[in-house]
Structure formats: structure tokens, C-alpha cells
C-alpha positions as CSV (number, residue, x, y, z in Angstrom):
1,M,184.4,98.5,21.6
2,D,181.3,100.6,21.5
3,P,180.9,103.9,23.5
4,Q,176.9,103.8,22.1
5,K,176.2,100.9,23.9
6,V,177.4,101.4,27.2
7,F,176.3,103.8,30.2
8,C,178.0,105.0,33.3
9,P,178.0,102.4,35.9
10,N,178.8,105.7,38.3
11,L,175.8,105.3,40.8
12,D,176.6,109.1,41.6
13,C,176.6,110.4,38.2
14,K,174.0,112.4,37.0
15,S,174.3,110.4,33.3
16,R,173.8,106.7,35.1
17,G,172.3,104.0,33.2
18,L,171.4,106.2,29.9
19,I,172.9,105.0,26.8
20,G,173.7,106.3,23.7
21,Q,173.3,110.0,24.8
22,G,177.4,111.1,23.9
23,N,178.9,110.9,27.3
24,I,180.7,108.0,27.2
25,G,184.2,108.0,25.7
26,I,187.2,105.5,25.2
27,H,189.8,106.4,27.5
28,S,191.9,103.1,26.7
29,Y,192.2,100.5,24.2
30,K,194.4,98.2,25.8
31,E,193.5,98.1,28.8
32,E,190.0,98.2,27.5
33,R,188.5,101.4,29.8
34,Y,185.7,103.5,29.0
35,I,185.5,107.5,30.6
36,C,182.0,109.1,31.3
37,H,182.5,112.6,30.6
38,T,180.0,113.9,32.9
39,C,181.2,112.6,36.1
40,G,185.0,112.3,35.1
41,K,184.9,108.4,36.2
42,T,186.3,105.7,33.8
43,F,185.5,102.2,34.1
44,A,186.2,98.8,32.6
45,T,184.5,96.9,29.7
46,T,183.6,94.4,32.6
47,T,182.1,96.2,35.5
48,G,179.0,95.1,36.4
49,T,179.3,91.7,35.2
50,P,181.3,88.4,36.8
51,F,184.2,88.8,34.7
52,Y,185.4,91.8,36.9
53,R,188.6,91.8,37.9
54,R,189.3,87.8,37.4
55,H,192.5,86.1,36.6
56,Y,190.8,84.1,34.1
57,E,189.5,84.7,30.5
58,A,185.5,85.2,30.1
59,E,185.2,82.8,27.8
60,F,186.8,79.8,30.4
61,I,184.4,81.7,33.1
62,S,181.3,80.8,31.2
63,Q,182.5,77.8,30.2
64,M,182.6,76.6,33.1
65,V,179.9,78.7,34.6
66,S,177.5,76.6,31.5
67,L,179.0,73.1,33.2
68,L,177.8,73.7,36.6
69,A,174.6,75.2,35.1
70,Y,173.9,71.9,33.3
71,G,174.4,69.7,36.4
72,C,178.0,69.2,36.3
73,P,179.7,68.5,40.0
74,P,182.1,71.4,41.0
75,Q,184.7,68.3,42.1
76,A,184.6,67.4,38.6
77,I,185.8,70.8,37.3
78,V,188.5,70.9,40.1
79,A,189.9,67.6,38.7
80,T,189.7,68.0,35.2
81,Y,190.9,71.8,34.6
82,D,193.1,72.0,38.2
83,V,190.9,75.4,39.3
84,D,191.1,75.9,43.0
85,E,187.8,74.5,44.6
86,R,186.9,77.9,46.3
87,T,187.1,80.2,42.9
88,V,184.6,77.6,41.2
89,A,182.1,78.5,44.2
90,D,182.8,81.9,43.9
91,W,182.2,81.8,40.4
92,Q,178.9,79.9,40.5
93,Q,177.8,82.6,43.6
94,A,178.7,85.6,41.3
95,A,177.1,83.9,37.9
96,G,174.5,83.3,40.3
97,G,173.9,87.1,41.5
98,H,174.3,88.7,38.2
99,C,171.3,86.0,36.9
100,H,169.2,87.6,39.4
101,Q,169.4,91.1,38.6
102,V,169.3,90.1,35.0
103,H,166.1,88.1,35.7
104,E,164.4,91.2,37.4
105,A,165.3,93.7,34.6
106,V,164.0,91.4,31.4
107,V,161.5,88.6,33.0
108,Q,159.7,90.8,35.9
109,Q,160.0,93.9,33.5
110,G,158.3,91.9,30.5
111,Q,154.8,92.8,31.1
112,L,153.4,89.5,29.6
113,D,150.0,87.9,29.1
114,L,150.8,84.8,31.0
115,Q,147.3,83.1,30.0
116,Q,147.9,80.2,32.8
117,V,150.6,80.0,35.5
118,Q,151.1,76.7,37.6
119,T,153.3,76.9,40.9
120,D,154.8,74.6,43.3
121,E,157.4,73.7,45.8
122,I,160.3,71.8,46.5
123,R,161.7,70.2,49.8
124,V,165.7,70.6,49.6
125,K,167.7,69.3,52.2
126,A,170.5,71.9,53.1
127,Q,172.5,71.7,55.8
128,G,171.1,71.3,59.3
129,Q,167.8,72.2,58.1
130,I,165.1,72.2,55.6
131,V,164.4,74.7,52.8
132,W,161.6,74.6,50.7
133,M,162.0,76.4,47.0
134,A,158.3,77.7,45.5
135,L,158.4,78.1,41.3
136,A,156.3,79.3,38.9
137,I,155.9,78.8,35.1
138,A,153.8,80.4,32.6
139,V,152.0,77.3,30.8
140,T,152.1,78.9,27.1
141,T,156.0,79.8,26.9
142,R,157.7,77.7,29.4
143,L,159.1,80.4,30.9
144,W,160.0,80.2,34.6
145,L,158.7,83.1,36.3
146,G,160.8,83.2,39.4
147,G,161.2,81.3,42.6
148,A,160.9,81.9,46.8
149,L,162.9,80.3,49.6
150,S,162.1,80.0,52.8
151,T,162.8,78.0,55.8
152,T,159.2,77.4,56.3
153,R,156.4,76.8,54.1
154,D,154.6,79.7,55.3
155,M,152.3,82.0,54.0
156,K,155.2,84.5,53.7
157,M,156.8,82.0,50.9
158,A,154.0,81.9,49.3
159,V,153.5,85.5,48.9
160,A,156.5,86.1,48.0
161,L,156.1,84.0,44.7
162,A,152.6,85.9,43.8
163,L,154.5,89.1,44.3
164,Q,157.2,87.6,41.4
165,V,154.7,86.4,38.9
166,K,152.3,89.7,39.2
167,A,155.7,91.8,38.3
168,C,155.4,89.5,34.9
169,A,152.1,89.6,34.4
170,L,150.0,92.3,32.8
171,C,146.1,92.7,33.7
172,R,144.4,90.0,31.4
173,P,142.2,87.1,32.4
174,L,144.7,84.6,34.0
175,L,144.7,81.1,35.8
176,V,146.9,79.6,38.2
177,C,147.4,76.4,39.1
178,F,148.4,75.0,42.0
179,D,148.4,71.7,44.0
180,G,146.9,71.0,47.4
181,W,148.3,74.0,49.3
182,V,145.7,76.2,50.4
183,A,148.3,78.7,51.2
184,Y,148.4,80.2,47.5
185,I,144.4,80.9,47.9
186,R,144.9,83.8,50.2
187,A,148.3,84.9,48.7
188,F,146.9,85.5,45.3
189,H,143.8,87.5,46.6
190,Q,145.8,89.4,48.6
191,V,149.0,90.3,45.9
192,F,147.2,91.0,42.7
193,R,144.9,93.7,43.9
194,T,145.3,97.1,42.2
195,P,145.3,100.5,44.4
196,L,142.3,102.9,42.9
197,R,143.6,106.9,43.4
198,E,141.0,108.6,43.7
199,G,142.7,112.1,45.0
200,Q,142.1,111.5,48.4
201,V,144.0,111.5,51.7
202,G,144.7,107.9,53.1
203,R,145.2,104.5,51.7
204,P,143.4,103.8,49.0
205,H,141.0,100.9,47.7
206,L,142.8,97.5,46.5
207,I,140.7,96.6,43.5
208,P,140.6,92.4,42.9
209,W,141.9,92.1,39.4
210,P,139.0,90.8,37.1
211,D,139.5,87.6,35.4
212,L,141.3,85.9,37.6
213,A,140.7,82.7,37.7
214,M,142.5,79.5,40.4
215,G,142.2,76.0,40.1
216,Q,143.5,73.1,42.6
217,V,144.8,69.8,42.1
218,V,144.9,67.6,44.9
219,K,145.9,64.1,44.4
220,R,145.4,61.4,46.3
221,Y,148.1,59.3,47.3
222,A,148.2,55.1,49.1
223,R,151.5,53.5,49.4
224,R,152.9,55.8,47.8
225,R,151.3,55.9,44.8
226,V,148.7,58.4,43.4
227,V,145.3,56.7,43.2
228,G,143.1,59.7,42.7
229,I,143.0,63.2,41.4
230,E,140.2,66.0,42.2
231,R,140.2,69.1,40.2
232,H,138.7,72.0,42.1
233,I,137.5,75.9,40.9
234,I,138.4,77.8,43.8
235,Q,137.1,81.3,41.8
236,G,136.7,82.1,38.0
237,S,133.5,80.7,35.9
238,E,134.1,77.1,34.4
239,A,133.4,78.6,31.2
240,L,136.7,81.1,32.2
241,V,138.8,78.5,33.2
242,Q,138.4,75.9,29.8
243,H,138.9,79.0,27.8
244,L,142.2,79.4,29.5
245,V,143.2,76.2,29.5
246,T,142.5,75.5,25.6
247,V,144.8,78.7,24.8
248,S,147.4,78.0,26.6
249,Q,147.8,74.1,26.6
250,G,146.0,73.3,23.7
251,H,144.0,70.9,25.4
252,G,143.1,68.7,28.5
253,V,142.1,69.6,31.9
254,L,143.7,71.4,35.1
255,N,146.9,69.6,35.7
256,T,150.2,71.1,37.2
257,A,152.3,68.6,34.8
258,Y,154.2,71.8,33.5
259,I,155.7,73.1,36.9
260,E,156.6,69.3,37.7
261,R,158.4,68.7,34.3
262,L,160.4,72.5,35.7
263,Q,161.3,70.7,38.6
264,A,162.3,67.5,37.2
265,T,164.9,69.9,35.2
266,F,166.2,71.5,38.2
267,R,166.3,68.2,40.3
268,S,168.9,67.1,37.2
269,R,171.0,69.8,37.0
270,L,171.0,70.6,40.8
271,A,172.3,67.9,43.2
272,C,170.6,69.2,46.2
273,L,167.4,68.8,45.0
274,V,167.7,64.9,44.4
275,R,164.9,63.3,46.6
276,R,167.4,60.8,47.8
277,G,171.1,61.5,47.8
278,R,174.0,62.9,49.9
279,S,174.4,66.2,48.6
280,L,173.3,69.3,50.4
281,A,173.0,72.5,50.2
282,R,175.3,74.9,52.4
283,T,173.5,78.1,52.7
284,V,170.4,79.6,51.8
285,K,172.2,82.2,49.7
286,T,174.5,79.6,48.0
287,L,171.2,77.8,47.1
288,E,169.2,81.0,46.0
289,A,172.2,81.9,43.4
290,D,171.9,78.4,41.9
291,M,168.3,79.0,41.4
292,Y,168.8,82.1,39.4
293,L,171.7,80.4,37.5
294,M,169.5,77.2,36.4
295,G,166.6,79.3,35.6
296,C,167.9,81.9,33.8
297,V,170.2,79.5,31.7
298,Y,167.0,77.4,31.2
299,N,164.7,80.8,30.1
300,F,167.7,82.4,27.8
301,C,170.3,79.4,27.1
302,T,168.2,76.7,26.9
303,W,166.4,74.9,23.3
304,H,162.5,73.8,24.3
305,K,161.6,71.4,21.7
306,S,157.4,71.4,22.5
307,L,158.2,75.4,21.4
308,R,159.6,75.0,18.3
309,L,157.3,76.4,15.0
310,P,157.0,74.2,12.0
311,L,158.3,76.8,8.7
312,Y,156.8,75.4,5.4
313,V,159.1,75.5,2.6
314,S,157.5,73.5,-0.5
315,E,153.9,73.0,-0.7
316,N,154.2,69.1,0.1
317,W,154.4,69.7,3.8
318,R,155.7,66.4,4.7
319,Q,158.5,66.4,2.7
320,W,160.0,70.3,2.7
321,R,159.4,71.1,6.9
322,H,161.7,72.4,8.6
323,W,161.3,73.0,12.4
324,V,162.5,76.3,13.9
325,P,163.8,75.9,17.4
326,R,163.0,78.8,20.3
327,T,163.8,79.0,24.0
328,P,161.0,80.2,26.4
329,A,162.6,83.7,26.5
330,M,162.6,84.2,22.5
331,A,158.4,82.2,22.5
332,A,157.8,85.3,25.0
333,G,159.2,88.2,22.6
334,L,161.5,88.8,25.5
335,T,164.7,87.7,22.7
336,D,165.0,87.9,19.2
337,H,167.8,84.5,19.4
338,R,169.1,81.8,22.0
339,W,171.9,83.7,23.8
340,T,175.0,81.8,25.0
341,V,175.9,81.5,28.6
342,L,178.6,84.2,27.6
343,E,176.1,86.6,26.5
344,L,173.9,85.8,29.9
345,L,176.9,86.7,32.0
346,S,177.7,89.6,29.5
347,F,174.1,91.4,29.8
348,K,174.9,94.6,31.9
349,V,171.9,95.8,33.9
350,P,171.4,99.5,34.0
351,P,171.2,101.4,37.4
352,P,167.6,103.1,37.8
353,Y,168.0,106.9,36.6
354,V,166.9,109.1,39.2
355,P,166.7,112.7,37.8
356,P,168.9,115.5,39.2
357,K,167.6,117.2,42.4
358,R,166.8,121.1,41.7
359,R,169.1,123.4,43.6
360,G,168.3,127.1,44.8
361,R,165.3,128.7,46.0
362,R,161.9,127.3,44.0
363,P,160.0,129.7,41.5
364,K,158.2,132.3,43.4
365,M,154.6,130.7,41.5
366,A,155.3,127.5,42.4
367,T,155.2,128.8,45.7
368,L,151.9,130.8,45.0
369,A,150.4,127.7,43.4
370,R,151.1,125.9,46.5
371,T,149.8,128.1,49.5
372,A,146.9,129.1,47.3
């Protein structure tokens, strides 16, 4: 128990979300509880994690969640470990909600130089309806940037996915590749704009991001087979597009191969995404939790073979070469090691810190300056 690495989770506390300020102390070693000296509230070490108020050990729960994240059927866990099916579903839902918070706090606040982003959608069979799942990936680091769910494949879903991509991106040259769905063109045009504030009253002007390129890959089918591929540059110069393709993937042309590989990974781990199968997604909320659980385990806990780096330990590199594995989060610079599922579920997202409101009458000089 280290009080210097813990923050107060009380939303009414003036010191909430602050780490290393000396306001946290140890309340009980036996019960593993901390105390905040600012608000006087005590809280457990598992507060803010899926392990809070659970009757099972955290290591056992993380092992079960790891099996679920890699595609193990819940019925197999119930039959093998003699756990109630509702308990397993509760663990999966809580882990997915926690991974959603981790994704927003780590990935969407990372401010990364994405270079190239690919987007695509998956048609999901749900109980009594069809749900569309839109995903985005950064080609350079293979980092999953987020996903959007909708019962209709409409403009609202495309804008929601574009907002998640923008939250992760720096204002640098960026190439966005997608398939034949034209809603992405308008969505990225609408989202990738920055307000220009000039001190005037009213809505500020929105300035489009410079060096934003968009490419479209349209596949032609005949008898369920690809017979031709058409590539179009929707926005940006051909030189800029080719430069971003070369920098991000090394060689090749406009394609959507990387997002399709990510979709194949999701399909292999989530039964309801399989094209022909009997499994169904019960609700959209459950599907969203599963999506974030799969995505965060893929980003933080999974080695990616194409991201490994060679380490030469001798002049004769053919005999003394060692490969250093990396996860997408490590390649993006978000983490320095591969997280275990226990580390992922134990990561605590601090609440936003809001300075306390000023009490009492405003200073006389501030009042005069406002009325002048």
C-alpha cells in the first residue's frame, strides 16, 4: 500500500484526482483501506476497479476476463470453474465499462501523430435487430483508436467514429482510408475543423485541418468474389498521399488491409461477429462493453508480431540478432511494457479535478475592472 500513488475518488472532495499531494493516508492495513485527510472519507484499494466488492480474488477474476477477451465461451468457464453464468456476465460487463474509461483516459488523451488511419464497419447480429460496429486503426502503430455502435448505418455513426479519431490525433499530416461508404467524407470534413477565436461575440469560424488527405478503396464483386479494386483520392494531393502511405506502411498503395486484419481479430474473439454462426449479441450495451474489452486487451496486453524491433548484439547480425516484441500501446509511446490483464483492470482513472469555487464577496478591484 503506497499512499503516494493513490488519489481520492470522492467527487465532493477538493483534492479529488490529485496524486502525491500528501492528503492520502493508510486507514487500515488489515482491511486495505486508505483515508483522505481533506474530506475525511475512507476507501478501499479496489475502489474504481472491477474488483470492488467482489467475493472472488482479483487474480482469479482477471484470469476469467482474460479468457473472455481471447474468445473463450462463457459456458466453458461456467462448466470448468463452477461459477454462476450471471457472475461471469457481470464480470464481463464491469471489465468492459472499466476498459472504456481506460481507453478514454490513455488512448484518446495521448495526442498521437497518426499519419494514416483506416476505418471500416462490421455488421453484427443482435437479438431482434442488426447493429453496425465502426472501427478505426492507426496503421503505423496498429493501435485501435475506438469504435462506434449504431442500429443504423448512418451519418451519426460516421461522425461518432471521426470524433474518436480526432481525440487521439495531433494536428499533423493525416491520411484517412475507407471503403465505398461515402458518409466518411462528410463526417471527417465536419469533424476535423478547429475553431478560430478572435475575441468576438458569437460562434467562431471553423478552420479545416491542413494536410488532411482522404482515400477511398472501392471493391467490385462478382459472385461474392473480388474482381476489381478502384482507388480514389478524395482530398489531398497525390504526392502527399503517397508520402503518408510510404511513411506509415513502408510501401504499397491505398488499401484497407490493416483494418480488415483488426476486424478478423475481433471476429475470432467475439462470437457474435462471425459471419455465419448461431451466436447473437443480446443488447447494444453488452456489445459495447465487449468491444472495449477486446480493444483494450489488443492495445495493451497483446504482442504484435509486425511491431517487433531487431536488437543487434554483435557485428554478425545474422547470428546475434534478438527481436524485441511490442504491443500497439508500446509502439505508440503510451506504455513502456506489456500490461497484464490484471494491470489493465487495476488501472484507476482519476476523476477530473475542478478547482473549488471562490466563496465570499468579489474583490473590489475585480468588480471595478469588470464594470469599466
